[in-house]
C-alpha positions as CSV (number, residue, x, y, z in Angstrom):
1,M,2.0,-54.3,25.4
2,S,-0.7,-53.7,27.9
3,A,-3.6,-51.3,27.3
4,A,-2.2,-48.9,29.8
5,S,1.1,-48.6,27.9
6,R,-0.7,-48.2,24.5
7,A,-2.8,-45.2,25.8
8,P,0.0,-42.7,25.9
9,L,1.1,-43.6,22.4
10,R,-2.6,-43.0,21.2
11,S,-2.6,-39.7,23.1
12,N,0.7,-38.6,21.4
13,R,-0.6,-39.5,17.9
14,T,-3.8,-37.5,18.7
15,T,-1.9,-34.5,19.8
16,G,0.4,-34.7,16.9
17,R,-2.7,-34.7,14.4
18,V,-4.3,-31.8,16.2
19,R,-1.1,-29.7,16.1
20,R,-0.8,-30.6,12.3
21,R,-4.4,-29.5,11.7
22,A,-3.8,-26.3,13.6
23,A,-0.7,-25.5,11.7
24,L,-2.4,-26.1,8.3
25,T,-5.5,-24.0,9.3
26,A,-3.1,-21.1,10.5
27,G,-1.2,-21.3,7.2
28,A,-4.5,-21.2,5.2
29,A,-5.7,-18.2,7.1
30,A,-2.4,-16.4,6.3
31,V,-2.8,-17.2,2.6
32,V,-6.4,-15.7,2.7
33,L,-5.3,-12.6,4.4
34,L,-2.5,-12.1,2.0
35,G,-4.8,-12.6,-1.0
36,S,-7.4,-10.2,0.4
37,A,-4.6,-7.6,0.8
38,C,-3.1,-7.9,-2.5
39,S,-6.2,-7.5,-4.8
40,S,-7.2,-5.3,-7.7
41,G,-9.9,-3.7,-5.9
42,G,-10.9,-2.4,-2.4
43,T,-13.4,-0.6,-0.4
44,S,-13.2,2.6,1.6
45,G,-14.4,2.5,5.2
46,G,-15.4,5.1,7.8
47,G,-19.0,5.9,6.9
48,G,-20.4,9.4,6.3
49,Q,-18.5,11.0,9.2
50,T,-15.1,10.8,7.4
51,G,-15.2,13.9,5.4
52,F,-14.7,12.2,2.1
53,I,-16.6,10.6,-0.7
54,T,-15.9,7.7,-3.0
55,G,-16.7,8.0,-6.6
56,S,-18.0,5.1,-8.8
57,D,-14.5,4.8,-10.1
58,G,-13.3,3.7,-6.7
59,I,-11.3,7.1,-6.2
60,A,-12.2,8.7,-2.8
61,T,-11.5,12.4,-2.4
62,A,-11.6,15.0,0.5
63,K,-12.4,18.6,0.0
64,K,-10.1,21.5,0.9
65,G,-10.5,22.3,4.5
66,E,-11.5,18.6,5.2
67,R,-8.2,16.9,4.6
68,A,-6.0,15.2,7.2
69,D,-2.3,16.0,7.3
70,A,-0.1,13.3,5.9
71,P,1.9,11.7,8.8
72,E,5.6,11.6,9.0
73,L,6.9,9.3,6.4
74,S,10.7,8.9,6.3
75,G,13.4,6.5,6.4
76,E,15.5,4.2,4.3
77,T,14.8,3.5,0.8
78,V,14.8,0.2,-1.2
79,D,18.1,1.2,-2.8
80,G,19.7,2.1,0.6
81,G,19.1,6.0,0.3
82,Q,16.9,8.1,2.6
83,V,13.7,9.9,1.9
84,D,11.4,12.2,3.9
85,V,8.1,13.0,2.3
86,A,8.0,16.2,4.3
87,D,10.9,17.5,2.1
88,F,8.5,17.4,-0.8
89,K,6.0,20.0,0.7
90,G,5.2,22.4,-2.1
91,K,4.9,19.6,-4.6
92,V,2.0,17.2,-5.3
93,V,3.0,13.8,-4.1
94,V,1.7,10.7,-5.4
95,L,2.2,7.8,-2.8
96,N,2.0,4.2,-4.0
97,V,2.0,1.3,-1.5
98,W,3.3,-1.8,-3.3
99,G,5.1,-5.2,-2.8
100,S,7.2,-7.3,-5.2
101,W,5.0,-10.2,-4.3
102,C,1.8,-8.5,-5.3
103,P,0.5,-9.2,-9.0
104,P,-1.7,-6.1,-9.2
105,C,1.4,-4.0,-8.2
106,R,3.3,-5.6,-11.1
107,A,0.4,-4.7,-13.4
108,E,0.4,-1.1,-12.6
109,A,4.1,-0.5,-12.1
110,K,4.9,0.6,-15.7
111,N,1.9,2.9,-15.7
112,F,3.3,4.7,-12.7
113,E,6.7,5.1,-14.2
114,K,5.2,6.5,-17.4
115,V,3.0,9.0,-15.8
116,Y,5.8,10.1,-13.5
117,Q,8.1,10.9,-16.4
118,D,5.3,13.0,-17.9
119,V,4.4,15.0,-14.9
120,K,7.6,15.3,-12.8
121,D,8.6,18.7,-14.4
122,Q,5.1,20.1,-13.2
123,G,5.9,20.0,-9.5
124,V,5.0,16.3,-8.9
125,Q,6.9,13.8,-6.9
126,F,6.1,10.0,-6.8
127,V,7.1,8.1,-3.8
128,G,6.6,4.3,-3.3
129,I,6.2,2.5,0.1
130,N,7.4,-1.0,-0.4
131,T,5.8,-3.3,2.2
132,R,5.9,-7.1,3.3
133,D,9.1,-7.8,1.3
134,T,11.3,-9.6,3.9
135,S,14.4,-8.2,2.3
136,T,15.3,-5.4,-0.2
137,G,16.5,-7.8,-2.9
138,P,13.1,-8.7,-4.4
139,A,12.1,-5.0,-4.2
140,R,15.2,-3.8,-6.0
141,A,14.7,-6.5,-8.7
142,F,11.0,-5.3,-9.2
143,E,12.3,-1.7,-9.6
144,K,14.8,-2.8,-12.1
145,D,12.4,-5.0,-14.1
146,Y,9.8,-2.2,-14.4
147,G,12.2,0.7,-14.8
148,I,11.1,2.5,-11.7
149,T,13.2,5.6,-11.2
150,Y,11.3,7.3,-8.2
151,P,12.3,6.4,-4.6
152,S,10.4,3.9,-2.5
153,L,10.7,3.7,1.3
154,Y,11.3,0.2,2.6
155,D,8.6,-0.7,5.2
156,P,8.6,-4.5,5.6
157,S,6.4,-4.4,8.7
158,G,3.8,-1.8,7.4
159,K,4.6,0.6,10.3
160,L,4.4,3.5,8.0
161,M,1.0,2.6,6.8
162,L,-0.2,2.5,10.4
163,R,0.8,6.2,10.9
164,F,-2.2,7.4,9.0
165,E,-5.1,8.4,11.1
166,K,-8.0,6.0,11.1
167,G,-11.2,7.3,9.5
168,T,-9.2,9.4,7.0
169,L,-8.0,8.6,3.6
170,N,-5.6,6.0,4.8
171,P,-3.9,3.2,2.9
172,Q,-5.9,-0.1,3.7
173,A,-4.6,-2.5,1.1
174,V,-1.8,-3.3,-1.3
175,P,-1.7,-1.8,-3.7
176,S,-3.0,1.7,-2.4
177,T,-2.3,5.0,-4.0
178,L,-2.7,8.5,-2.2
179,I,-2.4,12.1,-3.5
180,I,-0.8,14.4,-1.1
181,D,-1.5,18.1,-2.0
182,R,1.1,21.0,-1.9
183,E,0.1,21.7,1.7
184,G,1.1,18.3,2.8
185,K,-2.5,17.0,3.2
186,V,-4.0,13.8,1.9
187,A,-6.5,14.8,-0.8
188,A,-7.3,11.5,-2.6
189,R,-7.1,7.8,-2.4
190,T,-7.7,4.4,-4.2
191,L,-7.4,0.9,-3.1
192,Q,-6.9,-0.7,-6.4
193,A,-4.4,-1.2,-9.2
194,L,-4.5,1.7,-11.6
195,S,-4.4,1.9,-15.3
196,E,-2.4,4.7,-16.8
197,E,-5.7,6.5,-17.8
198,K,-7.1,6.1,-14.3
199,L,-3.9,7.3,-12.6
200,R,-3.9,10.4,-14.8
201,K,-7.7,10.9,-14.0
202,M,-6.9,10.8,-10.3
203,L,-3.8,13.1,-10.6
204,A,-5.3,15.8,-13.1
205,P,-7.2,17.8,-10.4
206,Y,-4.2,18.7,-8.6
207,L,-1.8,19.5,-11.4
208,A,-2.9,23.1,-11.9
209,D,-2.4,24.6,-8.4
210,G,-1.6,21.4,-6.5
211,T,-4.6,21.5,-4.2
212,G,-7.7,20.6,-6.3
213,K,-11.2,21.4,-5.1
């Protein structure tokens, strides 16, 4: 075989190696992004102009008069039903963003159901937003495994999360938990998995009149 005929073979091999390296790099980047999204902690962004403060416990709150309206959050649920969060106006809504693939979400799931059972008769409604599950099967299995009885909107692409206005108390990680007051405004947020104690602490200011301070 002449040098001229061997050159294309070498070129094809080199191109193949480059493509394989690029694919591996892209895959690694996806894993890093997934790992950073599904974590037990998080940070709140936006700086001092956002109108909310974050406590040492990682819970950010906005005062009355400085809270953004919750966006339109409606659609099909994991179990095939329909939910519109606007229908719960007049109640305190605890909104939890989760995925069946997310270990911190599994860690906090039973805490949410336990607290929900304790407070649902006090004008409180829990709603989940299931995200990044490519089908409802794993999400339904998750709810069954952890005894979740409140509804969860099915949002595989994360489009519902993107409806929250930037610079407000918007969900920025999985898991995220938000408190929507009785007036339909976002009052508190955390970007971490919650223990039962911390969830109760986050919810407590809004139980009396549903609006907090």
